[in-house]
N, CA, C, O and the ligand as a Tripos MOL2 file, in Angstrom:
@<TRIPOS>MOLECULE
protein
  305   303    77     0     0
PROTEIN
NO_CHARGES

@<TRIPOS>ATOM
      1 N           1.8210   -1.8230   -4.7460 N.3       1 MET1
      2 CA          2.7290   -0.7510   -4.3290 C.3       1 MET1
      3 C           3.5120   -1.1980   -3.0960 C.2       1 MET1
      4 O           3.0890   -2.0980   -2.3710 O.2       1 MET1
      5 N           4.6220   -0.5780   -2.8760 N.am      2 ASN2
      6 CA          5.5210   -1.0250   -1.8160 C.3       2 ASN2
      7 C           5.3240   -0.3260   -0.4830 C.2       2 ASN2
      8 O           5.7660   -0.8150    0.5570 O.2       2 ASN2
      9 N           4.6640    0.8120   -0.5200 N.am      3 ARG3
     10 CA          4.4990    1.5500    0.7220 C.3       3 ARG3
     11 C           3.0480    1.9770    0.9300 C.2       3 ARG3
     12 O           2.3260    2.2600   -0.0260 O.2       3 ARG3
     13 N           2.6360    2.0160    2.1950 N.am      4 ALA4
     14 CA          1.2890    2.4860    2.5250 C.3       4 ALA4
     15 C           1.3410    3.1950    3.8740 C.2       4 ALA4
     16 O           2.2380    2.9690    4.6870 O.2       4 ALA4
     17 N           0.3490    4.0620    4.0830 N.am      5 LEU5
     18 CA          0.2810    4.8020    5.3320 C.3       5 LEU5
     19 C          -0.5720    4.0480    6.3440 C.2       5 LEU5
     20 O          -1.7110    3.6810    6.0560 O.2       5 LEU5
     21 N          -0.0190    3.8220    7.5250 N.am      6 SER6
     22 CA         -0.7890    3.2020    8.5980 C.3       6 SER6
     23 C          -1.5150    4.2970    9.3550 C.2       6 SER6
     24 O          -0.8950    5.2270    9.8720 O.2       6 SER6
     25 N          -2.8490    4.1790    9.4160 N.am      7 LEU7
     26 CA         -3.6430    5.1910   10.1130 C.3       7 LEU7
     27 C          -3.5490    5.0140   11.6210 C.2       7 LEU7
     28 O          -3.9160    5.9110   12.3790 O.2       7 LEU7
     29 N          -3.0640    3.8690   12.0520 N.am      8 VAL8
     30 CA         -2.9220    3.5990   13.4820 C.3       8 VAL8
     31 C          -1.7970    4.4260   14.0930 C.2       8 VAL8
     32 O          -1.9560    5.0320   15.1520 O.2       8 VAL8
     33 N          -0.6500    4.4400   13.3980 N.am      9 ASP9
     34 CA          0.4770    5.1970   13.9450 C.3       9 ASP9
     35 C           0.9190    6.3720   13.0800 C.2       9 ASP9
     36 O           1.9110    7.0310   13.3910 O.2       9 ASP9
     37 N           0.1830    6.6410   11.9820 N.am     10 GLY10
     38 CA          0.5030    7.7870   11.1410 C.3      10 GLY10
     39 C           1.8490    7.6710   10.4470 C.2      10 GLY10
     40 O           2.5000    8.6740   10.1570 O.2      10 GLY10
     41 N           2.2560    6.4440   10.1870 N.am     11 LYS11
     42 CA          3.5660    6.2060    9.6230 C.3      11 LYS11
     43 C           3.4680    5.4440    8.3040 C.2      11 LYS11
     44 O           2.6010    4.5860    8.1420 O.2      11 LYS11
     45 N           4.3570    5.7600    7.3630 N.am     12 ALA12
     46 CA          4.4090    5.0340    6.0990 C.3      12 ALA12
     47 C           5.2880    3.8010    6.2710 C.2      12 ALA12
     48 O           6.4350    3.8940    6.7090 O.2      12 ALA12
     49 N           4.7350    2.6530    5.9220 N.am     13 TRP13
     50 CA          5.4740    1.4040    6.0890 C.3      13 TRP13
     51 C           5.8510    0.7850    4.7540 C.2      13 TRP13
     52 O           5.0940    0.8370    3.7850 O.2      13 TRP13
     53 N           7.0170    0.2100    4.7280 N.am     14 ASP14
     54 CA          7.4610   -0.5790    3.5900 C.3      14 ASP14
     55 C           6.8060   -1.9510    3.7120 C.2      14 ASP14
     56 O           6.7250   -2.4950    4.8130 O.2      14 ASP14
     57 N           6.3330   -2.5240    2.5940 N.am     15 ALA15
     58 CA          5.6070   -3.8040    2.6500 C.3      15 ALA15
     59 C           6.4440   -4.9180    3.2790 C.2      15 ALA15
     60 O           5.9290   -5.7250    4.0530 O.2      15 ALA15
     61 N           7.7160   -4.9590    2.9490 N.am     16 THR16
     62 CA          8.5880   -5.9940    3.4970 C.3      16 THR16
     63 C           8.7400   -5.8390    5.0070 C.2      16 THR16
     64 O           8.7220   -6.8120    5.7600 O.2      16 THR16
     65 N           8.8900   -4.5850    5.4220 N.am     17 GLU17
     66 CA          9.0280   -4.2780    6.8390 C.3      17 GLU17
     67 C           7.7330   -4.6200    7.5810 C.2      17 GLU17
     68 O           7.7570   -5.1960    8.6680 O.2      17 GLU17
     69 N           6.6050   -4.2520    6.9680 N.am     18 PHE18
     70 CA          5.2950   -4.5300    7.5540 C.3      18 PHE18
     71 C           5.1130   -6.0390    7.7400 C.2      18 PHE18
     72 O           4.6340   -6.5030    8.7740 O.2      18 PHE18
     73 N           5.5100   -6.7870    6.7080 N.am     19 GLY19
     74 CA          5.3490   -8.2320    6.7400 C.3      19 GLY19
     75 C           6.2570   -8.9320    7.7330 C.2      19 GLY19
     76 O           6.0110  -10.0800    8.1030 O.2      19 GLY19
     77 N           7.3100   -8.2450    8.1670 N.am     20 SER20
     78 CA          8.2480   -8.8660    9.0980 C.3      20 SER20
     79 C           7.8000   -8.7350   10.5550 C.2      20 SER20
     80 O           8.3760   -9.3570   11.4470 O.2      20 SER20
     81 N           6.7660   -7.9200   10.7850 N.am     21 LYS21
     82 CA          6.2620   -7.7430   12.1590 C.3      21 LYS21
     83 C           5.4110   -8.9480   12.5660 C.2      21 LYS21
     84 O           4.9720   -9.7190   11.7130 O.2      21 LYS21
     85 N           5.1840   -9.1030   13.8550 N.am     22 ASP22
     86 CA          4.4030  -10.2580   14.2890 C.3      22 ASP22
     87 C           2.9180  -10.0900   13.9710 C.2      22 ASP22
     88 O           2.4520   -8.9890   13.6760 O.2      22 ASP22
     89 N           2.1910  -11.1940   14.0370 N.am     23 GLU23
     90 CA          0.8090  -11.2310   13.5770 C.3      23 GLU23
     91 C          -0.1300  -10.2620   14.2740 C.2      23 GLU23
     92 O          -0.9660   -9.6320   13.6250 O.2      23 GLU23
     93 N          -0.0020  -10.1370   15.5850 N.am     24 SER24
     94 CA         -0.9130   -9.2400   16.3020 C.3      24 SER24
     95 C          -0.6340   -7.7840   15.9240 C.2      24 SER24
     96 O          -1.5480   -6.9600   15.8680 O.2      24 SER24
     97 N           0.6230   -7.4850   15.6710 N.am     25 TRP25
     98 CA          1.0040   -6.1270   15.2380 C.3      25 TRP25
     99 C           0.3570   -5.8340   13.8860 C.2      25 TRP25
    100 O          -0.2250   -4.7670   13.6860 O.2      25 TRP25
    101 N           0.4610   -6.7810   12.9680 N.am     26 GLN26
    102 CA         -0.1190   -6.6180   11.6310 C.3      26 GLN26
    103 C          -1.6360   -6.5500   11.6890 C.2      26 GLN26
    104 O          -2.2640   -5.7500   10.9950 O.2      26 GLN26
    105 N          -2.2180   -7.4060   12.5320 N.am     27 GLU27
    106 CA         -3.6670   -7.4740   12.6340 C.3      27 GLU27
    107 C          -4.2690   -6.1250   13.0100 C.2      27 GLU27
    108 O          -5.3130   -5.7380   12.4840 O.2      27 GLU27
    109 N          -3.6180   -5.4160   13.9110 N.am     28 ARG28
    110 CA         -4.1060   -4.1090   14.3540 C.3      28 ARG28
    111 C          -4.0530   -3.0740   13.2360 C.2      28 ARG28
    112 O          -4.8330   -2.1210   13.2370 O.2      28 ARG28
    113 N          -3.1480   -3.2510   12.2930 N.am     29 ARG29
    114 CA         -2.9350   -2.2400   11.2580 C.3      29 ARG29
    115 C          -3.4640   -2.5890    9.8740 C.2      29 ARG29
    116 O          -3.7080   -1.6970    9.0610 O.2      29 ARG29
    117 N          -3.6420   -3.8680    9.6000 N.am     30 ARG30
    118 CA         -3.9410   -4.2230    8.2050 C.3      30 ARG30
    119 C          -5.2860   -3.7110    7.6820 C.2      30 ARG30
    120 O          -5.4850   -3.6200    6.4700 O.2      30 ARG30
    121 N          -6.1980   -3.3800    8.5780 N.am     31 ARG31
    122 CA         -7.4710   -2.7950    8.1180 C.3      31 ARG31
    123 C          -7.4750   -1.2730    8.2290 C.2      31 ARG31
    124 O          -8.4900   -0.6270    7.9670 O.2      31 ARG31
    125 N          -6.3540   -0.7160    8.6120 N.am     32 GLN32
    126 CA         -6.2510    0.7260    8.8090 C.3      32 GLN32
    127 C          -5.1020    1.2790    7.9780 C.2      32 GLN32
    128 O          -4.2100    1.9570    8.4890 O.2      32 GLN32
    129 N          -5.1450    0.9720    6.6840 N.am     33 LEU33
    130 CA         -4.0750    1.4100    5.7930 C.3      33 LEU33
    131 C          -4.6310    2.3000    4.6930 C.2      33 LEU33
    132 O          -5.7720    2.1390    4.2600 O.2      33 LEU33
    133 N          -3.8020    3.2450    4.2460 N.am     34 ALA34
    134 CA         -4.2330    4.1370    3.1800 C.3      34 ALA34
    135 C          -3.1190    4.3500    2.1680 C.2      34 ALA34
    136 O          -1.9350    4.2600    2.4900 O.2      34 ALA34
    137 N          -3.5310    4.6370    0.9290 N.am     35 CYS35
    138 CA         -2.5680    4.9400   -0.1280 C.3      35 CYS35
    139 C          -1.9010    6.2800    0.1730 C.2      35 CYS35
    140 O          -2.5640    7.2300    0.5900 O.2      35 CYS35
    141 N          -0.5820    6.3520   -0.0400 N.am     36 LEU36
    142 CA          0.1520    7.5930    0.2090 C.3      36 LEU36
    143 C          -0.1580    8.6560   -0.8380 C.2      36 LEU36
    144 O           0.0650    9.8450   -0.6110 O.2      36 LEU36
    145 N          -0.6710    8.2250   -1.9810 N.am     37 GLY37
    146 CA         -0.9340    9.1680   -3.0620 C.3      37 GLY37
    147 C          -2.3120    9.8050   -2.9860 C.2      37 GLY37
    148 O          -2.4500   11.0020   -3.2350 O.2      37 GLY37
    149 N          -3.3380    9.0230   -2.6450 N.am     38 CYS38
    150 CA         -4.7060    9.5420   -2.7080 C.3      38 CYS38
    151 C          -5.5020    9.3210   -1.4320 C.2      38 CYS38
    152 O          -6.6180    9.8250   -1.3080 O.2      38 CYS38
    153 N          -4.9520    8.5820   -0.4890 N.am     39 GLY39
    154 CA         -5.6860    8.3270    0.7440 C.3      39 GLY39
    155 C          -6.7180    7.2320    0.6040 C.2      39 GLY39
    156 O          -7.4840    6.9760    1.5340 O.2      39 GLY39
    157 N          -6.7500    6.5780   -0.5560 N.am     40 GLY40
    158 CA         -7.6860    5.4770   -0.7740 C.3      40 GLY40
    159 C          -7.3740    4.3210    0.1580 C.2      40 GLY40
    160 O          -6.2430    4.1580    0.6150 O.2      40 GLY40
    161 N          -8.3930    3.5250    0.4310 N.am     41 ARG41
    162 CA         -8.2200    2.4090    1.3470 C.3      41 ARG41
    163 C          -7.2280    1.3860    0.7940 C.2      41 ARG41
    164 O          -7.3140    0.9900   -0.3680 O.2      41 ARG41
    165 N          -6.3030    0.9690    1.6230 N.am     42 ALA42
    166 CA         -5.2810    0.0240    1.1780 C.3      42 ALA42
    167 C          -5.2840   -1.2270    2.0400 C.2      42 ALA42
    168 O          -5.7220   -1.2120    3.1900 O.2      42 ALA42
    169 N          -4.7830   -2.3200    1.4530 N.am     43 MET43
    170 CA         -4.7040   -3.5980    2.1650 C.3      43 MET43
    171 C          -3.3050   -4.1760    2.0340 C.2      43 MET43
    172 O          -2.6110   -3.9630    1.0400 O.2      43 MET43
    173 N          -2.9130   -4.9040    3.0570 N.am     44 PHE44
    174 CA         -1.6150   -5.5680    3.0020 C.3      44 PHE44
    175 C          -1.8010   -6.9600    2.4180 C.2      44 PHE44
    176 O          -2.6970   -7.6990    2.8250 O.2      44 PHE44
    177 N          -0.9530   -7.3110    1.4690 N.am     45 LYS45
    178 CA         -1.0320   -8.6240    0.8400 C.3      45 LYS45
    179 C           0.3020   -9.3350    0.9950 C.2      45 LYS45
    180 O           1.3610   -8.7840    0.6960 O.2      45 LYS45
    181 N           0.2270  -10.5390    1.4570 N.am     46 ALA46
    182 CA          1.4490  -11.3290    1.5620 C.3      46 ALA46
    183 C           1.1470  -12.7420    1.1350 C.2      46 ALA46
    184 O           0.1410  -13.3240    1.5420 O.2      46 ALA46
    185 N           2.0090  -13.2880    0.3220 N.am     47 GLY47
    186 CA          1.8170  -14.6580   -0.1190 C.3      47 GLY47
    187 C           3.0870  -15.4440    0.0750 C.2      47 GLY47
    188 O           4.1590  -14.8740    0.2790 O.2      47 GLY47
    189 N           2.9680  -16.7470    0.0100 N.am     48 LEU48
    190 CA          4.1490  -17.5850    0.1860 C.3      48 LEU48
    191 C           5.0350  -17.5480   -1.0600 C.2      48 LEU48
    192 O           6.2500  -17.7310   -0.9770 O.2      48 LEU48
    193 N           4.4120  -17.3120   -2.2040 N.am     49 ARG49
    194 CA          5.1700  -17.3850   -3.4500 C.3      49 ARG49
    195 C           5.5890  -16.0460   -4.0040 C.2      49 ARG49
    196 O           6.3140  -15.9810   -4.9970 O.2      49 ARG49
    197 N           5.1440  -14.9810   -3.3780 N.am     50 ARG50
    198 CA          5.5520  -13.6750   -3.9000 C.3      50 ARG50
    199 C           5.8380  -12.6980   -2.7670 C.2      50 ARG50
    200 O           5.4290  -12.9100   -1.6250 O.2      50 ARG50
    201 N           6.5310  -11.6510   -3.0980 N.am     51 ALA51
    202 CA          6.9060  -10.6700   -2.0900 C.3      51 ALA51
    203 C           5.6660   -9.9330   -1.5860 C.2      51 ALA51
    204 O           4.6830   -9.7860   -2.3130 O.2      51 ALA51
    205 N           5.7220   -9.4820   -0.3620 N.am     52 ALA52
    206 CA          4.6170   -8.7420    0.2330 C.3      52 ALA52
    207 C           4.4330   -7.4020   -0.4900 C.2      52 ALA52
    208 O           5.3950   -6.7920   -0.9580 O.2      52 ALA52
    209 N           3.1770   -6.9660   -0.5670 N.am     53 PHE53
    210 CA          2.9080   -5.6710   -1.1840 C.3      53 PHE53
    211 C           1.5890   -5.1270   -0.6480 C.2      53 PHE53
    212 O           0.8550   -5.8200    0.0560 O.2      53 PHE53
    213 N           1.3070   -3.8950   -0.9870 N.am     54 PHE54
    214 CA          0.0420   -3.2900   -0.5980 C.3      54 PHE54
    215 C          -0.8220   -3.1010   -1.8360 C.2      54 PHE54
    216 O          -0.3270   -2.7250   -2.8990 O.2      54 PHE54
    217 N          -2.1070   -3.3640   -1.6920 N.am     55 ALA55
    218 CA         -3.0620   -3.1150   -2.7650 C.3      55 ALA55
    219 C          -4.0050   -2.0240   -2.2830 C.2      55 ALA55
    220 O          -4.3710   -1.9880   -1.1090 O.2      55 ALA55
    221 N          -4.3970   -1.1350   -3.1880 N.am     56 ALA56
    222 CA         -5.2710   -0.0370   -2.7680 C.3      56 ALA56
    223 C          -6.3580    0.2490   -3.7870 C.2      56 ALA56
    224 O          -6.2230   -0.0260   -4.9790 O.2      56 ALA56
    225 N          -7.4480    0.8150   -3.2660 N.am     57 ARG57
    226 CA         -8.5040    1.3170   -4.1490 C.3      57 ARG57
    227 C          -8.1920    2.7800   -4.3730 C.2      57 ARG57
    228 O          -8.5650    3.6380   -3.5720 O.2      57 ARG57
    229 N          -7.5080    3.0570   -5.4620 N.am     58 HIS58
    230 CA         -7.0690    4.4240   -5.7170 C.3      58 HIS58
    231 C          -8.1940    5.2980   -6.2410 C.2      58 HIS58
    232 O          -9.1240    4.8270   -6.8950 O.2      58 HIS58
    233 N          -8.0840    6.5800   -5.9370 N.am     59 ARG59
    234 CA         -8.9920    7.5240   -6.5670 C.3      59 ARG59
    235 C          -8.4810    7.7470   -7.9840 C.2      59 ARG59
    236 O          -7.3250    7.4590   -8.2930 O.2      59 ARG59
    237 N          -9.3510    8.2590   -8.8320 N.am     60 GLN60
    238 CA         -9.0130    8.4140  -10.2520 C.3      60 GLN60
    239 C          -7.7500    9.2260  -10.5120 C.2      60 GLN60
    240 O          -6.9940    8.9400  -11.4400 O.2      60 GLN60
    241 N          -7.5330   10.2450   -9.6780 N.am     61 ASP61
    242 CA         -6.3950   11.1300   -9.9290 C.3      61 ASP61
    243 C          -5.1560   10.7560   -9.1120 C.2      61 ASP61
    244 O          -4.2280   11.5540   -8.9820 O.2      61 ASP61
    245 N          -5.1490    9.5540   -8.5700 N.am     62 CYS62
    246 CA         -4.0140    9.1620   -7.7330 C.3      62 CYS62
    247 C          -2.7300    9.0120   -8.5580 C.2      62 CYS62
    248 O          -2.7090    8.3080   -9.5680 O.2      62 CYS62
    249 N          -1.6670    9.6780   -8.1160 N.am     63 PRO63
    250 CA         -0.3970    9.5730   -8.8520 C.3      63 PRO63
    251 C           0.2690    8.2050   -8.7160 C.2      63 PRO63
    252 O           1.1790    7.8820   -9.4800 O.2      63 PRO63
    253 N          -0.1750    7.4000   -7.7500 N.am     64 LEU64
    254 CA          0.4500    6.1040   -7.5330 C.3      64 LEU64
    255 C          -0.3050    4.9440   -8.1720 C.2      64 LEU64
    256 O           0.1700    3.8080   -8.1440 O.2      64 LEU64
    257 N          -1.4750    5.2160   -8.7480 N.am     65 SER65
    258 CA         -2.2300    4.1160   -9.3290 C.3      65 SER65
    259 C          -1.5520    3.6440  -10.6060 C.2      65 SER65
    260 O          -0.8880    4.4230  -11.2900 O.2      65 SER65
    261 N          -1.7210    2.3760  -10.9210 N.am     66 THR66
    262 CA         -1.0700    1.7690  -12.0780 C.3      66 THR66
    263 C          -1.4690    2.4750  -13.3670 C.2      66 THR66
    264 O          -0.6490    2.6840  -14.2610 O.2      66 THR66
    265 N          -2.7390    2.8370  -13.4420 N.am     67 LYS67
    266 CA         -3.2410    3.4880  -14.6340 C.3      67 LYS67
    267 C          -2.5200    4.8230  -14.8710 C.2      67 LYS67
    268 O          -2.0790    5.1220  -15.9800 O.2      67 LYS67
    269 N          -2.4170    5.6060  -13.8070 N.am     68 ALA68
    270 CA         -1.7530    6.9020  -13.9190 C.3      68 ALA68
    271 C          -0.3000    6.7290  -14.3560 C.2      68 ALA68
    272 O           0.2120    7.4990  -15.1680 O.2      68 ALA68
    273 N           0.3540    5.7060  -13.8060 N.am     69 TRP69
    274 CA          1.7500    5.4880  -14.1650 C.3      69 TRP69
    275 C           1.8910    5.1030  -15.6210 C.2      69 TRP69
    276 O           2.8380    5.5410  -16.2740 O.2      69 TRP69
    277 N           0.9760    4.2930  -16.1580 N.am     70 SER70
    278 CA          1.1050    3.8890  -17.5500 C.3      70 SER70
    279 C           0.8670    5.0820  -18.4680 C.2      70 SER70
    280 O           1.5000    5.1970  -19.5180 O.2      70 SER70
    281 N          -0.0440    5.9700  -18.0750 N.am     71 VAL71
    282 CA         -0.2670    7.1730  -18.8650 C.3      71 VAL71
    283 C           0.9940    8.0440  -18.8340 C.2      71 VAL71
    284 O           1.4120    8.6000  -19.8500 O.2      71 VAL71
    285 N           1.5730    8.1440  -17.6690 N.am     72 PHE72
    286 CA          2.7940    8.9220  -17.4920 C.3      72 PHE72
    287 C           3.8970    8.4100  -18.4210 C.2      72 PHE72
    288 O           4.5850    9.1830  -19.0870 O.2      72 PHE72
    289 N           4.0420    7.0920  -18.4430 N.am     73 ARG73
    290 CA          5.0770    6.4820  -19.2900 C.3      73 ARG73
    291 C           4.7950    6.7440  -20.7670 C.2      73 ARG73
    292 O           5.7060    6.9870  -21.5580 O.2      73 ARG73
    293 N           3.5070    6.6880  -21.1190 N.am     74 TYR74
    294 CA          3.1130    6.8850  -22.4990 C.3      74 TYR74
    295 C           3.4740    8.3020  -22.9590 C.2      74 TYR74
    296 O           3.8760    8.5080  -24.1040 O.2      74 TYR74
    297 N           3.3270    9.2580  -22.0670 N.am     75 LEU75
    298 CA          3.5820   10.6520  -22.4150 C.3      75 LEU75
    299 C           5.0660   10.9690  -22.5370 C.2      75 LEU75
    300 O           5.4310   11.9750  -23.1460 O.2      75 LEU75
    301 N           5.9090   10.1490  -21.9820 N.am     76 GLN76
    302 CA          7.3410   10.4410  -21.9950 C.3      76 GLN76
    303 C           8.0110   10.1530  -23.3240 C.2      76 GLN76
    304 O           9.2160   10.3570  -23.4650 O.2      76 GLN76
    305 ZN         -3.7390    5.9180   -4.4990 Zn       77 ZN77
@<TRIPOS>BOND
     1     1     2 1
     2     2     3 1
     3     3     4 2
     4     3     5 am
     5     5     6 1
     6     6     7 1
     7     7     8 2
     8     7     9 am
     9     9    10 1
    10    10    11 1
    11    11    12 2
    12    11    13 am
    13    13    14 1
    14    14    15 1
    15    15    16 2
    16    15    17 am
    17    17    18 1
    18    18    19 1
    19    19    20 2
    20    19    21 am
    21    21    22 1
    22    22    23 1
    23    23    24 2
    24    23    25 am
    25    25    26 1
    26    26    27 1
    27    27    28 2
    28    27    29 am
    29    29    30 1
    30    30    31 1
    31    31    32 2
    32    31    33 am
    33    33    34 1
    34    34    35 1
    35    35    36 2
    36    35    37 am
    37    37    38 1
    38    38    39 1
    39    39    40 2
    40    39    41 am
    41    41    42 1
    42    42    43 1
    43    43    44 2
    44    43    45 am
    45    45    46 1
    46    46    47 1
    47    47    48 2
    48    47    49 am
    49    49    50 1
    50    50    51 1
    51    51    52 2
    52    51    53 am
    53    53    54 1
    54    54    55 1
    55    55    56 2
    56    55    57 am
    57    57    58 1
    58    58    59 1
    59    59    60 2
    60    59    61 am
    61    61    62 1
    62    62    63 1
    63    63    64 2
    64    63    65 am
    65    65    66 1
    66    66    67 1
    67    67    68 2
    68    67    69 am
    69    69    70 1
    70    70    71 1
    71    71    72 2
    72    71    73 am
    73    73    74 1
    74    74    75 1
    75    75    76 2
    76    75    77 am
    77    77    78 1
    78    78    79 1
    79    79    80 2
    80    79    81 am
    81    81    82 1
    82    82    83 1
    83    83    84 2
    84    83    85 am
    85    85    86 1
    86    86    87 1
    87    87    88 2
    88    87    89 am
    89    89    90 1
    90    90    91 1
    91    91    92 2
    92    91    93 am
    93    93    94 1
    94    94    95 1
    95    95    96 2
    96    95    97 am
    97    97    98 1
    98    98    99 1
    99    99   100 2
   100    99   101 am
   101   101   102 1
   102   102   103 1
   103   103   104 2
   104   103   105 am
   105   105   106 1
   106   106   107 1
   107   107   108 2
   108   107   109 am
   109   109   110 1
   110   110   111 1
   111   111   112 2
   112   111   113 am
   113   113   114 1
   114   114   115 1
   115   115   116 2
   116   115   117 am
   117   117   118 1
   118   118   119 1
   119   119   120 2
   120   119   121 am
   121   121   122 1
   122   122   123 1
   123   123   124 2
   124   123   125 am
   125   125   126 1
   126   126   127 1
   127   127   128 2
   128   127   129 am
   129   129   130 1
   130   130   131 1
   131   131   132 2
   132   131   133 am
   133   133   134 1
   134   134   135 1
   135   135   136 2
   136   135   137 am
   137   137   138 1
   138   138   139 1
   139   139   140 2
   140   139   141 am
   141   141   142 1
   142   142   143 1
   143   143   144 2
   144   143   145 am
   145   145   146 1
   146   146   147 1
   147   147   148 2
   148   147   149 am
   149   149   150 1
   150   150   151 1
   151   151   152 2
   152   151   153 am
   153   153   154 1
   154   154   155 1
   155   155   156 2
   156   155   157 am
   157   157   158 1
   158   158   159 1
   159   159   160 2
   160   159   161 am
   161   161   162 1
   162   162   163 1
   163   163   164 2
   164   163   165 am
   165   165   166 1
   166   166   167 1
   167   167   168 2
   168   167   169 am
   169   169   170 1
   170   170   171 1
   171   171   172 2
   172   171   173 am
   173   173   174 1
   174   174   175 1
   175   175   176 2
   176   175   177 am
   177   177   178 1
   178   178   179 1
   179   179   180 2
   180   179   181 am
   181   181   182 1
   182   182   183 1
   183   183   184 2
   184   183   185 am
   185   185   186 1
   186   186   187 1
   187   187   188 2
   188   187   189 am
   189   189   190 1
   190   190   191 1
   191   191   192 2
   192   191   193 am
   193   193   194 1
   194   194   195 1
   195   195   196 2
   196   195   197 am
   197   197   198 1
   198   198   199 1
   199   199   200 2
   200   199   201 am
   201   201   202 1
   202   202   203 1
   203   203   204 2
   204   203   205 am
   205   205   206 1
   206   206   207 1
   207   207   208 2
   208   207   209 am
   209   209   210 1
   210   210   211 1
   211   211   212 2
   212   211   213 am
   213   213   214 1
   214   214   215 1
   215   215   216 2
   216   215   217 am
   217   217   218 1
   218   218   219 1
   219   219   220 2
   220   219   221 am
   221   221   222 1
   222   222   223 1
   223   223   224 2
   224   223   225 am
   225   225   226 1
   226   226   227 1
   227   227   228 2
   228   227   229 am
   229   229   230 1
   230   230   231 1
   231   231   232 2
   232   231   233 am
   233   233   234 1
   234   234   235 1
   235   235   236 2
   236   235   237 am
   237   237   238 1
   238   238   239 1
   239   239   240 2
   240   239   241 am
   241   241   242 1
   242   242   243 1
   243   243   244 2
   244   243   245 am
   245   245   246 1
   246   246   247 1
   247   247   248 2
   248   247   249 am
   249   249   250 1
   250   250   251 1
   251   251   252 2
   252   251   253 am
   253   253   254 1
   254   254   255 1
   255   255   256 2
   256   255   257 am
   257   257   258 1
   258   258   259 1
   259   259   260 2
   260   259   261 am
   261   261   262 1
   262   262   263 1
   263   263   264 2
   264   263   265 am
   265   265   266 1
   266   266   267 1
   267   267   268 2
   268   267   269 am
   269   269   270 1
   270   270   271 1
   271   271   272 2
   272   271   273 am
   273   273   274 1
   274   274   275 1
   275   275   276 2
   276   275   277 am
   277   277   278 1
   278   278   279 1
   279   279   280 2
   280   279   281 am
   281   281   282 1
   282   282   283 1
   283   283   284 2
   284   283   285 am
   285   285   286 1
   286   286   287 1
   287   287   288 2
   288   287   289 am
   289   289   290 1
   290   290   291 1
   291   291   292 2
   292   291   293 am
   293   293   294 1
   294   294   295 1
   295   295   296 2
   296   295   297 am
   297   297   298 1
   298   298   299 1
   299   299   300 2
   300   299   301 am
   301   301   302 1
   302   302   303 1
   303   303   304 2
@<TRIPOS>SUBSTRUCTURE
     1 MET1         2 RESIDUE 1 A MET
     2 ASN2         6 RESIDUE 1 A ASN
     3 ARG3        10 RESIDUE 1 A ARG
     4 ALA4        14 RESIDUE 1 A ALA
     5 LEU5        18 RESIDUE 1 A LEU
     6 SER6        22 RESIDUE 1 A SER
     7 LEU7        26 RESIDUE 1 A LEU
     8 VAL8        30 RESIDUE 1 A VAL
     9 ASP9        34 RESIDUE 1 A ASP
    10 GLY10       38 RESIDUE 1 A GLY
    11 LYS11       42 RESIDUE 1 A LYS
    12 ALA12       46 RESIDUE 1 A ALA
    13 TRP13       50 RESIDUE 1 A TRP
    14 ASP14       54 RESIDUE 1 A ASP
    15 ALA15       58 RESIDUE 1 A ALA
    16 THR16       62 RESIDUE 1 A THR
    17 GLU17       66 RESIDUE 1 A GLU
    18 PHE18       70 RESIDUE 1 A PHE
    19 GLY19       74 RESIDUE 1 A GLY
    20 SER20       78 RESIDUE 1 A SER
    21 LYS21       82 RESIDUE 1 A LYS
    22 ASP22       86 RESIDUE 1 A ASP
    23 GLU23       90 RESIDUE 1 A GLU
    24 SER24       94 RESIDUE 1 A SER
    25 TRP25       98 RESIDUE 1 A TRP
    26 GLN26      102 RESIDUE 1 A GLN
    27 GLU27      106 RESIDUE 1 A GLU
    28 ARG28      110 RESIDUE 1 A ARG
    29 ARG29      114 RESIDUE 1 A ARG
    30 ARG30      118 RESIDUE 1 A ARG
    31 ARG31      122 RESIDUE 1 A ARG
    32 GLN32      126 RESIDUE 1 A GLN
    33 LEU33      130 RESIDUE 1 A LEU
    34 ALA34      134 RESIDUE 1 A ALA
    35 CYS35      138 RESIDUE 1 A CYS
    36 LEU36      142 RESIDUE 1 A LEU
    37 GLY37      146 RESIDUE 1 A GLY
    38 CYS38      150 RESIDUE 1 A CYS
    39 GLY39      154 RESIDUE 1 A GLY
    40 GLY40      158 RESIDUE 1 A GLY
    41 ARG41      162 RESIDUE 1 A ARG
    42 ALA42      166 RESIDUE 1 A ALA
    43 MET43      170 RESIDUE 1 A MET
    44 PHE44      174 RESIDUE 1 A PHE
    45 LYS45      178 RESIDUE 1 A LYS
    46 ALA46      182 RESIDUE 1 A ALA
    47 GLY47      186 RESIDUE 1 A GLY
    48 LEU48      190 RESIDUE 1 A LEU
    49 ARG49      194 RESIDUE 1 A ARG
    50 ARG50      198 RESIDUE 1 A ARG
    51 ALA51      202 RESIDUE 1 A ALA
    52 ALA52      206 RESIDUE 1 A ALA
    53 PHE53      210 RESIDUE 1 A PHE
    54 PHE54      214 RESIDUE 1 A PHE
    55 ALA55      218 RESIDUE 1 A ALA
    56 ALA56      222 RESIDUE 1 A ALA
    57 ARG57      226 RESIDUE 1 A ARG
    58 HIS58      230 RESIDUE 1 A HIS
    59 ARG59      234 RESIDUE 1 A ARG
    60 GLN60      238 RESIDUE 1 A GLN
    61 ASP61      242 RESIDUE 1 A ASP
    62 CYS62      246 RESIDUE 1 A CYS
    63 PRO63      250 RESIDUE 1 A PRO
    64 LEU64      254 RESIDUE 1 A LEU
    65 SER65      258 RESIDUE 1 A SER
    66 THR66      262 RESIDUE 1 A THR
    67 LYS67      266 RESIDUE 1 A LYS
    68 ALA68      270 RESIDUE 1 A ALA
    69 TRP69      274 RESIDUE 1 A TRP
    70 SER70      278 RESIDUE 1 A SER
    71 VAL71      282 RESIDUE 1 A VAL
    72 PHE72      286 RESIDUE 1 A PHE
    73 ARG73      290 RESIDUE 1 A ARG
    74 TYR74      294 RESIDUE 1 A TYR
    75 LEU75      298 RESIDUE 1 A LEU
    76 GLN76      302 RESIDUE 1 A GLN
    77 ZN77       305 GROUP 0 **** ****
């Protein structure tokens, strides 16, 4: 997912924006992230070969989880 809530500053961050901050800034926040849909614990992921993104342990009823989205698409 592209956005996650930082519990440190109570703000939703875009993954690209989050990844552009300096290391100490990221370090303080990367273990304090939550999914905007369900509040599940989220992590920041950045790689050299792919764009930065957030991964989360979603709750079953989370509207942002991949599973929920595929069901949504199926119903349309
Ligand atoms: Zn979620």
